[in-house]
Backbone as CSV, one residue per row, in Angstrom:
resi,resn,N_x,N_y,N_z,CA_x,CA_y,CA_z,C_x,C_y,C_z
1,UNK,4.747,37.713,-14.754,5.699,38.011,-15.818,6.831,36.998,-15.849
2,UNK,7.387,36.699,-14.629,8.502,35.760,-14.574,8.076,34.383,-15.045
3,UNK,6.887,33.924,-14.590,6.439,32.581,-14.971,6.199,32.491,-16.475
4,UNK,5.687,33.576,-17.072,5.462,33.592,-18.516,6.794,33.504,-19.260
5,UNK,7.801,34.219,-18.767,9.128,34.166,-19.393,9.729,32.778,-19.248
6,UNK,9.544,32.181,-18.075,10.088,30.836,-17.857,9.444,29.837,-18.801
7,UNK,8.129,29.937,-18.988,7.447,29.039,-19.923,7.961,29.249,-21.344
8,UNK,8.137,30.491,-21.744,8.644,30.789,-23.096,10.041,30.205,-23.271
9,UNK,10.886,30.357,-22.257,12.263,29.877,-22.351,12.318,28.362,-22.472
10,UNK,11.506,27.668,-21.659,11.558,26.208,-21.731,10.945,25.695,-23.033
11,UNK,9.951,26.385,-23.557,9.369,25.993,-24.838,10.377,26.163,-25.960
12,UNK,11.118,27.258,-25.922,12.162,27.491,-26.936,13.242,26.421,-26.836
13,UNK,13.645,26.070,-25.605,14.675,25.045,-25.430,14.171,23.683,-25.907
14,UNK,12.918,23.386,-25.630,12.342,22.115,-26.085,12.277,22.050,-27.598
15,UNK,12.030,23.183,-28.236,11.982,23.218,-29.700,13.295,22.774,-30.322
16,UNK,14.384,22.987,-29.605,15.713,22.670,-30.157,16.117,21.219,-29.898
17,UNK,15.361,20.504,-29.074,15.714,19.124,-28.751,15.251,18.188,-29.863
18,UNK,16.083,17.221,-30.173,15.777,16.250,-31.216,15.828,14.850,-30.616
19,UNK,14.716,14.139,-30.687,14.652,12.760,-30.214,14.113,11.901,-31.356
20,UNK,14.861,10.890,-31.735,14.441,10.023,-32.832,13.224,9.200,-32.422
21,UNK,12.319,8.952,-33.362,11.147,8.115,-33.056,11.530,6.763,-32.446
22,UNK,12.643,6.189,-32.914,13.062,4.887,-32.389,13.454,4.983,-30.920
23,UNK,14.033,6.113,-30.540,14.409,6.278,-29.136,13.172,6.440,-28.261
24,UNK,12.217,7.259,-28.721,10.961,7.376,-27.977,10.347,5.993,-27.792
25,UNK,10.279,5.225,-28.880,9.642,3.907,-28.835,10.366,2.985,-27.858
26,UNK,11.700,3.045,-27.843,12.479,2.180,-26.949,12.190,2.521,-25.486
27,UNK,12.168,3.788,-25.167,11.930,4.203,-23.786,10.504,3.859,-23.375
28,UNK,9.560,4.163,-24.228,8.158,3.921,-23.891,7.855,2.430,-23.750
29,UNK,8.565,1.603,-24.494,8.381,0.158,-24.377,8.781,-0.334,-22.988
30,UNK,9.716,0.357,-22.367,10.152,-0.018,-21.018,9.193,0.496,-19.949
31,UNK,8.193,1.265,-20.350,7.198,1.819,-19.427,5.818,1.364,-19.913
32,UNK,5.474,0.099,-19.722,4.269,-0.459,-20.338,2.974,0.213,-19.895
33,UNK,2.973,0.861,-18.733,1.749,1.528,-18.285,1.397,2.731,-19.154
34,UNK,2.320,3.186,-19.978,1.983,4.267,-20.908,0.977,3.797,-21.950
35,UNK,0.807,2.482,-22.083,-0.198,1.965,-23.015,-1.614,2.310,-22.562
36,UNK,-1.781,2.674,-21.288,-3.099,3.058,-20.785,-3.457,4.487,-21.169
37,UNK,-2.503,5.185,-21.770,-2.732,6.547,-22.218,-3.303,6.511,-23.634
38,UNK,-4.386,7.217,-23.914,-4.907,7.235,-25.281,-3.832,7.635,-26.278
39,UNK,-3.813,6.986,-27.434,-2.749,7.199,-28.417,-2.625,8.658,-28.828
40,UNK,-3.748,9.365,-28.880,-3.695,10.757,-29.316,-3.040,11.677,-28.287
41,UNK,-2.832,11.174,-27.058,-2.204,11.995,-26.026,-0.707,11.733,-25.907
42,UNK,-0.200,10.713,-26.613,1.238,10.398,-26.541,2.103,11.561,-27.015
43,UNK,1.785,12.239,-28.134,2.603,13.384,-28.535,2.611,14.499,-27.485
44,UNK,1.489,14.710,-26.821,1.412,15.729,-25.775,2.358,15.390,-24.621
45,UNK,2.393,14.103,-24.239,3.284,13.686,-23.158,4.740,13.851,-23.556
46,UNK,5.075,13.486,-24.787,6.454,13.636,-25.250,6.886,15.098,-25.225
47,UNK,6.019,15.962,-25.705,6.352,17.386,-25.721,6.534,17.917,-24.298
48,UNK,5.651,17.521,-23.396,5.763,17.978,-22.015,7.057,17.468,-21.389
49,UNK,7.457,16.242,-21.738,8.706,15.683,-21.218,9.909,16.512,-21.665
50,UNK,9.891,16.963,-22.910,10.993,17.796,-23.398,11.027,19.135,-22.671
51,UNK,9.862,19.730,-22.453,9.832,20.998,-21.722,10.276,20.796,-20.275
52,UNK,9.919,19.655,-19.710,10.362,19.310,-18.356,11.887,19.274,-18.293
53,UNK,12.511,18.596,-19.256,13.971,18.499,-19.271,14.621,19.851,-19.520
54,UNK,13.935,20.726,-20.254,14.469,22.069,-20.480,14.409,22.914,-19.218
55,UNK,13.526,22.517,-18.303,13.280,23.314,-17.102,14.031,22.804,-15.876
56,UNK,14.468,21.550,-15.905,15.071,20.921,-14.726,16.534,20.596,-14.952
57,UNK,17.248,20.419,-13.845,18.645,20.019,-13.876,18.756,18.636,-13.244
58,UNK,19.254,17.677,-14.015,19.350,16.295,-13.549,20.820,15.943,-13.372
59,UNK,21.159,15.452,-12.192,22.546,15.107,-11.889,22.618,13.679,-11.350
60,UNK,23.698,12.993,-11.674,23.947,11.670,-11.121,24.753,11.768,-9.847
61,UNK,24.484,10.885,-8.910,25.230,10.823,-7.656,25.912,9.468,-7.541
62,UNK,27.000,9.451,-6.796,27.724,8.199,-6.515,28.082,7.440,-7.785
63,UNK,28.546,8.188,-8.773,29.043,7.574,-9.995,28.018,7.288,-11.065
64,UNK,26.769,7.699,-10.873,25.741,7.455,-11.893,25.988,8.335,-13.110
65,UNK,26.044,7.716,-14.276,26.151,8.432,-15.540,24.739,8.563,-16.113
66,UNK,24.192,9.765,-16.055,22.818,9.983,-16.506,22.792,10.028,-18.028
67,UNK,22.215,9.003,-18.645,22.161,8.916,-20.099,20.914,9.609,-20.630
68,UNK,20.892,9.797,-21.935,19.709,10.388,-22.561,18.474,9.508,-22.350
69,UNK,18.645,8.192,-22.407,17.523,7.296,-22.171,16.974,7.465,-20.763
70,UNK,17.855,7.604,-19.786,17.416,7.807,-18.409,16.661,9.125,-18.283
71,UNK,17.176,10.161,-18.912,16.505,11.467,-18.847,15.093,11.387,-19.408
72,UNK,14.957,10.758,-20.553,13.641,10.660,-21.178,12.693,9.801,-20.348
73,UNK,13.206,8.715,-19.782,12.375,7.851,-18.962,11.860,8.596,-17.736
74,UNK,12.746,9.288,-17.052,12.349,10.058,-15.866,11.340,11.130,-16.258
75,UNK,11.612,11.825,-17.347,10.735,12.916,-17.758,9.341,12.421,-18.126
76,UNK,9.267,11.316,-18.856,7.958,10.773,-19.237,7.152,10.383,-17.997
77,UNK,7.809,9.730,-17.046,7.108,9.299,-15.839,6.714,10.489,-14.962
78,UNK,7.600,11.470,-14.862,7.300,12.645,-14.045,6.171,13.472,-14.630
79,UNK,6.075,13.486,-15.950,5.074,14.317,-16.615,3.731,13.634,-16.780
80,UNK,3.685,12.321,-16.645,2.407,11.633,-16.793,1.354,12.156,-15.811
81,UNK,1.678,12.341,-14.520,0.658,12.857,-13.606,0.205,14.282,-13.917
82,UNK,1.055,15.082,-14.531,0.692,16.490,-14.772,0.333,16.740,-16.227
83,UNK,0.017,15.669,-16.950,-0.279,15.807,-18.374,-1.370,16.836,-18.613
84,UNK,-2.374,16.873,-17.740,-3.468,17.828,-17.893,-3.491,18.872,-16.781
85,UNK,-2.530,18.789,-15.885,-2.409,19.791,-14.815,-1.493,20.916,-15.256
86,UNK,-0.406,20.555,-15.941,0.521,21.551,-16.441,1.841,21.554,-15.696
87,UNK,2.900,21.906,-16.399,4.253,21.864,-15.852,4.476,22.888,-14.755
88,UNK,3.649,23.923,-14.676,3.802,24.909,-13.617,3.585,24.293,-12.236
89,UNK,2.982,23.111,-12.173,2.819,22.424,-10.891,4.168,22.048,-10.284
90,UNK,5.215,22.004,-11.115,6.571,21.691,-10.651,7.468,22.932,-10.707
91,UNK,6.911,24.099,-10.552,7.650,25.323,-10.862,8.587,25.817,-9.760
92,UNK,8.450,25.343,-8.534,9.194,25.962,-7.440,10.511,25.262,-7.109
93,UNK,11.027,24.456,-8.017,12.289,23.765,-7.789,12.846,23.343,-9.147
94,UNK,14.142,22.976,-9.184,14.756,22.636,-10.474,15.581,21.355,-10.449
95,UNK,15.967,20.865,-9.287,16.963,19.802,-9.226,16.413,18.395,-9.080
96,UNK,17.043,17.453,-9.791,16.768,16.023,-9.651,18.116,15.325,-9.503
97,UNK,18.241,14.487,-8.482,19.486,13.766,-8.230,19.203,12.273,-8.332
98,UNK,19.975,11.574,-9.150,19.738,10.152,-9.424,20.844,9.323,-8.770
99,UNK,20.429,8.361,-7.943,21.361,7.488,-7.238,21.338,6.085,-7.843
100,UNK,22.424,5.339,-7.687,22.469,3.963,-8.199,21.792,2.996,-7.226
101,UNK,20.514,2.766,-7.395,19.787,1.921,-6.458,19.402,2.688,-5.209
102,UNK,18.982,1.944,-4.176,18.568,2.632,-2.960,19.779,3.291,-2.304
103,UNK,19.496,4.309,-1.490,20.570,5.090,-0.895,20.193,5.450,0.532
104,UNK,21.166,5.993,1.262,20.988,6.246,2.695,20.952,7.745,2.951
105,UNK,19.986,8.179,3.760,19.878,9.574,4.182,20.029,9.617,5.700
106,UNK,21.011,10.363,6.226,21.139,10.496,7.686,19.935,11.248,8.256
107,UNK,19.364,10.746,9.322,18.219,11.372,9.973,18.534,11.624,11.445
108,UNK,17.777,12.529,12.027,17.817,12.726,13.475,16.425,13.092,13.954
109,UNK,16.028,12.504,15.063,14.731,12.801,15.657,14.927,13.087,17.136
110,UNK,14.050,13.907,17.677,14.089,14.247,19.095,12.904,13.577,19.766
111,UNK,13.160,12.760,20.783,12.067,12.076,21.465,11.405,12.994,22.476
112,UNK,10.393,12.471,23.155,9.607,13.306,24.072,10.414,13.773,25.272
113,UNK,11.577,13.157,25.521,12.450,13.586,26.610,13.519,14.576,26.146
114,UNK,13.465,14.957,24.864,14.424,15.919,24.338,15.737,15.298,23.902
115,UNK,15.796,13.968,23.851,17.029,13.288,23.448,17.042,13.120,21.932
116,UNK,18.170,13.479,21.311,18.314,13.383,19.861,18.806,11.989,19.485
117,UNK,18.108,11.350,18.569,18.505,10.035,18.075,18.869,10.161,16.598
118,UNK,20.044,9.717,16.231,20.502,9.777,14.850,20.549,8.372,14.259
119,UNK,20.156,8.277,12.981,20.149,6.980,12.328,20.236,7.172,10.817
120,UNK,20.584,6.100,10.126,20.635,6.113,8.663,19.368,5.477,8.117
121,UNK,18.698,6.194,7.225,17.441,5.735,6.640,17.691,5.329,5.191
122,UNK,17.480,4.052,4.891,17.661,3.547,3.525,16.380,3.773,2.736
123,UNK,16.469,4.532,1.655,15.270,4.925,0.910,15.464,4.682,-0.586
124,UNK,14.339,4.704,-1.314,14.360,4.606,-2.773,14.226,5.972,-3.423
125,UNK,13.736,6.932,-2.674,13.565,8.274,-3.213,13.093,9.218,-2.129
126,UNK,13.166,10.492,-2.439,12.688,11.493,-1.493,12.476,12.806,-2.230
127,UNK,11.394,13.486,-1.880,11.107,14.806,-2.447,11.233,15.831,-1.331
128,UNK,12.003,16.856,-1.566,12.211,17.907,-0.576,11.366,19.125,-0.928
129,UNK,10.712,19.684,0.077,9.890,20.863,-0.159,10.767,22.027,-0.626
130,UNK,10.397,22.608,-1.767,11.159,23.703,-2.396,12.577,23.278,-2.759
131,UNK,12.822,21.995,-2.794,14.156,21.496,-3.104,14.103,20.382,-4.123
132,UNK,15.177,19.622,-4.222,15.277,18.619,-5.294,14.449,17.374,-5.028
133,UNK,14.332,16.572,-6.060,13.780,15.221,-5.963,14.951,14.249,-6.059
134,UNK,15.038,13.342,-5.104,16.078,12.319,-5.110,15.453,11.013,-5.578
135,UNK,16.084,10.375,-6.554,15.535,9.157,-7.143,16.586,8.058,-7.185
136,UNK,16.161,6.842,-6.916,17.037,5.696,-7.164,16.803,5.210,-8.589
137,UNK,17.830,4.645,-9.177,17.715,4.126,-10.540,18.176,2.676,-10.568
138,UNK,17.342,1.817,-11.136,17.667,0.396,-11.258,17.622,0.016,-12.728
139,UNK,18.580,-0.769,-13.156,18.615,-1.226,-14.544,17.906,-2.563,-14.678
140,UNK,17.093,-2.662,-15.722,16.485,-3.938,-16.097,15.701,-4.589,-14.988
141,UNK,16.004,-5.878,-14.740,15.256,-6.681,-13.792,15.550,-6.312,-12.341
142,UNK,16.514,-5.424,-12.110,16.805,-4.991,-10.743,15.733,-4.048,-10.202
143,UNK,14.871,-3.527,-11.088,13.807,-2.626,-10.674,12.873,-3.324,-9.683
144,UNK,12.625,-2.701,-8.513,11.706,-3.317,-7.539,10.323,-3.533,-8.145
145,UNK,9.744,-4.682,-7.889,8.439,-5.035,-8.444,7.341,-4.274,-7.705
146,UNK,6.418,-3.712,-8.471,5.264,-3.060,-7.867,5.522,-1.689,-7.302
147,UNK,6.653,-1.096,-7.636,6.999,0.224,-7.110,7.431,1.113,-8.267
148,UNK,6.881,2.319,-8.320,7.332,3.302,-9.302,7.849,4.507,-8.531
149,UNK,9.156,4.567,-8.376,9.774,5.608,-7.552,9.495,6.995,-8.120
150,UNK,9.550,7.126,-9.439,9.395,8.449,-10.052,7.988,8.997,-9.802
151,UNK,6.967,8.223,-10.147,5.603,8.701,-9.941,5.348,8.959,-8.460
152,UNK,5.865,8.099,-7.611,5.677,8.267,-6.162,6.222,9.611,-5.682
153,UNK,7.468,9.903,-6.032,8.087,11.132,-5.526,7.489,12.386,-6.160
154,UNK,7.074,12.274,-7.407,6.468,13.452,-8.031,5.038,13.660,-7.545
155,UNK,4.392,12.606,-7.079,3.107,12.780,-6.401,3.316,13.563,-5.102
156,UNK,4.407,13.275,-4.409,4.728,14.057,-3.208,4.909,15.541,-3.560
157,UNK,5.549,15.813,-4.685,5.729,17.208,-5.099,4.371,17.892,-5.313
158,UNK,3.427,17.170,-5.903,2.093,17.733,-6.074,1.418,17.934,-4.725
159,UNK,1.642,17.005,-3.799,1.087,17.119,-2.453,1.614,18.371,-1.757
160,UNK,2.849,18.748,-2.055,3.466,19.927,-1.439,2.953,21.238,-2.013
161,UNK,2.124,21.143,-3.051,1.686,22.354,-3.739,0.887,23.314,-2.886
162,UNK,0.283,22.812,-1.809,-0.464,23.706,-0.925,0.163,23.794,0.463
163,UNK,1.444,23.426,0.531,2.193,23.607,1.773,2.350,22.340,2.592
164,UNK,1.269,21.755,3.033,1.324,20.562,3.873,1.559,19.309,3.037
165,UNK,2.380,18.407,3.576,2.569,17.104,2.936,1.686,16.128,3.710
166,UNK,0.420,16.059,3.298,-0.572,15.362,4.103,-1.535,14.493,3.301
167,UNK,-1.241,14.317,2.020,-2.142,13.530,1.202,-3.307,14.315,0.634
168,UNK,-3.270,15.640,0.813,-4.314,16.518,0.284,-3.663,17.567,-0.611
169,UNK,-3.451,17.263,-1.887,-2.826,18.240,-2.793,-3.767,19.411,-3.059
170,UNK,-3.242,20.431,-3.677,-4.077,21.569,-4.069,-5.055,21.106,-5.135
171,UNK,-6.332,21.143,-4.821,-7.361,20.645,-5.724,-7.890,21.753,-6.624
172,UNK,-8.301,21.414,-7.832,-8.925,22.420,-8.689,-10.246,22.891,-8.086
173,UNK,-10.722,24.029,-8.557,-11.902,24.662,-7.959,-13.142,23.786,-8.018
174,UNK,-13.237,22.913,-9.014,-14.438,22.099,-9.167,-14.368,20.776,-8.412
175,UNK,-13.337,20.613,-7.548,-13.213,19.409,-6.739,-13.332,19.769,-5.258
176,UNK,-14.485,19.524,-4.637,-14.639,19.844,-3.216,-13.691,19.025,-2.344
177,UNK,-13.052,19.685,-1.393,-12.160,18.991,-0.473,-12.915,17.958,0.354
178,UNK,-14.213,18.204,0.598,-15.007,17.248,1.371,-15.157,15.922,0.631
179,UNK,-15.278,15.985,-0.696,-15.382,14.756,-1.487,-14.069,13.979,-1.446
180,UNK,-12.961,14.704,-1.515,-11.641,14.072,-1.447,-11.476,13.360,-0.113
181,UNK,-11.788,14.056,0.979,-11.646,13.473,2.309,-12.583,12.279,2.488
182,UNK,-13.804,12.386,1.958,-14.783,11.307,2.095,-14.341,10.044,1.369
183,UNK,-13.504,10.195,0.350,-12.972,9.039,-0.374,-11.694,8.517,0.268
184,UNK,-10.779,9.418,0.590,-9.448,9.009,1.020,-9.382,8.558,2.480
185,UNK,-10.065,9.242,3.386,-9.917,8.892,4.801,-10.416,7.489,5.117
186,UNK,-11.619,7.108,4.672,-12.036,5.725,4.945,-11.140,4.686,4.270
187,UNK,-10.668,5.001,3.067,-9.792,4.066,2.361,-8.472,3.912,3.103
188,UNK,-7.921,5.025,3.581,-6.665,4.967,4.332,-6.848,4.171,5.622
189,UNK,-7.948,4.431,6.331,-8.207,3.699,7.573,-8.339,2.204,7.297
190,UNK,-9.044,1.855,6.233,-9.219,0.451,5.880,-7.896,-0.184,5.493
191,UNK,-7.094,0.541,4.716,-5.807,0.010,4.275,-4.884,-0.213,5.468
192,UNK,-4.856,0.736,6.393,-4.027,0.579,7.596,-4.475,-0.636,8.400
193,UNK,-5.785,-0.829,8.528,-6.308,-1.982,9.253,-5.855,-3.283,8.594
194,UNK,-5.911,-3.336,7.287,-5.524,-4.547,6.571,-4.034,-4.814,6.699
195,UNK,-3.224,-3.763,6.553,-1.770,-3.936,6.662,-1.388,-4.319,8.084
196,UNK,-1.948,-3.614,9.066,-1.640,-3.918,10.467,-2.093,-5.326,10.845
197,UNK,-3.111,-5.827,10.155,-3.595,-7.177,10.430,-2.795,-8.263,9.742
198,UNK,-1.755,-7.858,9.012,-0.883,-8.833,8.372,-1.346,-9.311,7.013
199,UNK,-2.360,-8.638,6.451,-2.854,-9.047,5.142,-1.810,-8.761,4.055
200,UNK,-1.695,-9.668,3.125,-0.796,-9.486,1.980,-1.548,-8.674,0.918
201,UNK,-1.499,-7.372,1.032,-2.297,-6.491,0.180,-1.743,-6.442,-1.238
202,UNK,-2.639,-6.262,-2.202,-2.231,-6.140,-3.591,-1.556,-4.808,-3.858
203,UNK,-1.922,-3.776,-3.100,-1.300,-2.465,-3.221,-0.164,-2.356,-2.202
204,UNK,0.833,-1.558,-2.516,2.043,-1.450,-1.697,1.701,-1.084,-0.253
205,UNK,2.052,-1.933,0.714,1.723,-1.657,2.117,2.379,-0.403,2.668
206,UNK,3.383,0.121,1.967,4.022,1.355,2.423,3.007,2.503,2.506
207,UNK,1.911,2.393,1.775,0.885,3.416,1.820,0.251,3.582,3.185
208,UNK,0.427,2.602,4.075,-0.145,2.689,5.417,0.707,3.521,6.364
209,UNK,1.870,3.974,5.919,2.776,4.715,6.793,2.209,6.075,7.203
210,UNK,1.494,6.730,6.273,1.058,8.119,6.515,0.098,8.488,5.389
211,UNK,-0.859,9.406,5.624,-1.747,9.818,4.535,-1.006,10.315,3.299
212,UNK,0.157,10.966,3.483,0.933,11.431,2.330,1.466,10.255,1.528
213,UNK,1.901,9.205,2.219,2.393,8.014,1.518,1.237,7.265,0.858
214,UNK,0.077,7.300,1.483,-1.096,6.657,0.879,-1.445,7.329,-0.444
215,UNK,-1.437,8.665,-0.462,-1.708,9.387,-1.703,-0.677,9.041,-2.771
216,UNK,0.603,8.989,-2.392,1.658,8.695,-3.366,1.552,7.263,-3.880
217,UNK,1.283,6.307,-2.990,1.155,4.912,-3.403,-0.086,4.716,-4.270
218,UNK,-1.193,5.371,-3.902,-2.398,5.257,-4.719,-2.193,5.912,-6.086
219,UNK,-1.381,6.956,-6.148,-1.067,7.582,-7.433,-0.253,6.635,-8.302
220,UNK,0.711,5.921,-7.694,1.439,4.898,-8.442,0.466,3.877,-9.034
221,UNK,-0.430,3.390,-8.176,-1.374,2.372,-8.621,-2.318,2.916,-9.689
222,UNK,-2.717,4.178,-9.558,-3.624,4.784,-10.524,-3.056,4.704,-11.933
223,UNK,-1.754,4.916,-12.071,-1.144,4.902,-13.396,-0.628,3.529,-13.804
224,UNK,-0.154,2.726,-12.853,0.460,1.445,-13.209,-0.519,0.274,-13.186
225,UNK,-1.409,0.226,-12.198,-2.386,-0.864,-12.078,-3.762,-0.257,-11.800
226,UNK,-4.266,0.532,-12.728,-5.503,1.276,-12.469,-6.713,0.397,-12.191
227,UNK,-6.824,-0.727,-12.895,-7.959,-1.611,-12.659,-7.954,-2.171,-11.250
228,UNK,-6.771,-2.483,-10.748,-6.659,-3.005,-9.384,-7.093,-1.942,-8.379
229,UNK,-6.621,-0.716,-8.546,-7.014,0.360,-7.637,-8.511,0.604,-7.699
230,UNK,-9.060,0.623,-8.904,-10.493,0.886,-9.058,-11.319,-0.199,-8.389
231,UNK,-10.813,-1.434,-8.408,-11.511,-2.539,-7.766,-11.416,-2.451,-6.250
232,UNK,-10.222,-2.082,-5.751,-9.994,-2.053,-4.305,-10.644,-0.832,-3.653
233,UNK,-10.425,0.350,-4.243,-10.922,1.591,-3.667,-11.507,2.478,-4.767
234,UNK,-12.711,2.153,-5.212,-13.301,2.880,-6.340,-13.469,4.374,-6.097
235,UNK,-13.781,4.785,-4.872,-13.955,6.211,-4.593,-12.631,6.956,-4.707
236,UNK,-11.550,6.313,-4.274,-10.218,6.912,-4.422,-9.869,7.038,-5.896
237,UNK,-10.150,5.983,-6.662,-9.885,6.040,-8.095,-10.635,7.200,-8.737
238,UNK,-11.881,7.384,-8.373,-12.687,8.462,-8.951,-12.087,9.818,-8.655
239,UNK,-11.651,10.028,-7.413,-11.050,11.308,-7.060,-9.737,11.540,-7.800
240,UNK,-8.917,10.503,-7.910,-7.653,10.642,-8.639,-7.911,10.870,-10.122
241,UNK,-8.931,10.236,-10.652,-9.272,10.442,-12.058,-9.671,11.888,-12.307
242,UNK,-10.404,12.480,-11.391,-10.782,13.882,-11.524,-9.564,14.781,-11.334
243,UNK,-8.722,14.452,-10.368,-7.548,15.278,-10.083,-6.559,15.255,-11.245
244,UNK,-6.233,14.067,-11.732,-5.265,13.936,-12.818,-5.902,14.125,-14.202
245,UNK,-7.234,14.160,-14.238,-7.976,14.345,-15.497,-7.633,13.246,-16.508
246,UNK,-7.534,12.038,-15.981,-7.235,10.872,-16.806,-8.054,9.688,-16.296
247,UNK,-8.218,8.685,-17.150,-8.966,7.474,-16.794,-8.225,6.252,-17.340
248,UNK,-7.061,5.936,-16.767,-6.262,4.830,-17.321,-6.952,3.484,-17.266
249,UNK,-7.834,3.256,-16.297,-8.519,1.962,-16.204,-9.377,1.692,-17.431
250,UNK,-9.835,2.758,-18.076,-10.667,2.587,-19.267,-9.880,2.008,-20.433
251,UNK,-8.552,2.062,-20.339,-7.701,1.593,-21.448,-6.844,0.404,-21.058
252,UNK,-7.098,-0.131,-19.875,-6.328,-1.285,-19.406,-7.067,-2.569,-19.745
253,UNK,-6.339,-3.530,-20.271,-6.895,-4.850,-20.534,-6.508,-5.762,-19.375
254,UNK,-7.479,-6.121,-18.580,-7.192,-6.938,-17.404,-7.086,-8.408,-17.782
255,UNK,-6.222,-9.169,-17.088,-6.098,-10.602,-17.391,-7.396,-11.332,-17.074
256,UNK,-7.716,-12.293,-17.917,-8.937,-13.073,-17.727,-8.754,-14.149,-16.655
């Protein structure tokens, strides 16, 4: 009952939002990977983005002024992975905090001797279980090359859907977990071997940090450089295509 009411409320709020076609076009032009989305699905993504904004609270940190363009950009990127999964996949939290560039999170770890070590961790984003998503924001050419912070962190949110943050999101009933593992585990092992060997990989080496980071990095690649991912790890691409119910590589024009 509550979830049905929440969906009704966000749909009503989205109905009241007005975005000019020129503004949509301006934002989408800054996200060229949206060109891999079939044209007939663009209105669906826009509508989902509005419902997303009706459902979430976005705040700026450290002096960030969150503009309408920023809101739409974040919403479009966050909703691309759930275009066919549905907004309820993000239902257990409401907050998004936007920082000006990378930011520092204080950490503490306990070693095997019980000694607590505290340090500052410089990050581009972070997703908290049952909590907010923290995002860095870069203007123009300051954006890090080959990294999509929004898709990365929202992939983590999907990974949290079944409790563990382990690179194994909650799969639909028609996707056997054995098929997912058979694709992802060998690919992760191979990627770690290549990164540890000093290879200059085409995909972000941060994916070698942990299976959860591998899933998030491969999700970035699936939407931003799908042909590259399909070439490097075709079985992973196939599983992500089934999970996200999209095939961006089919609409990508690769350089000759």
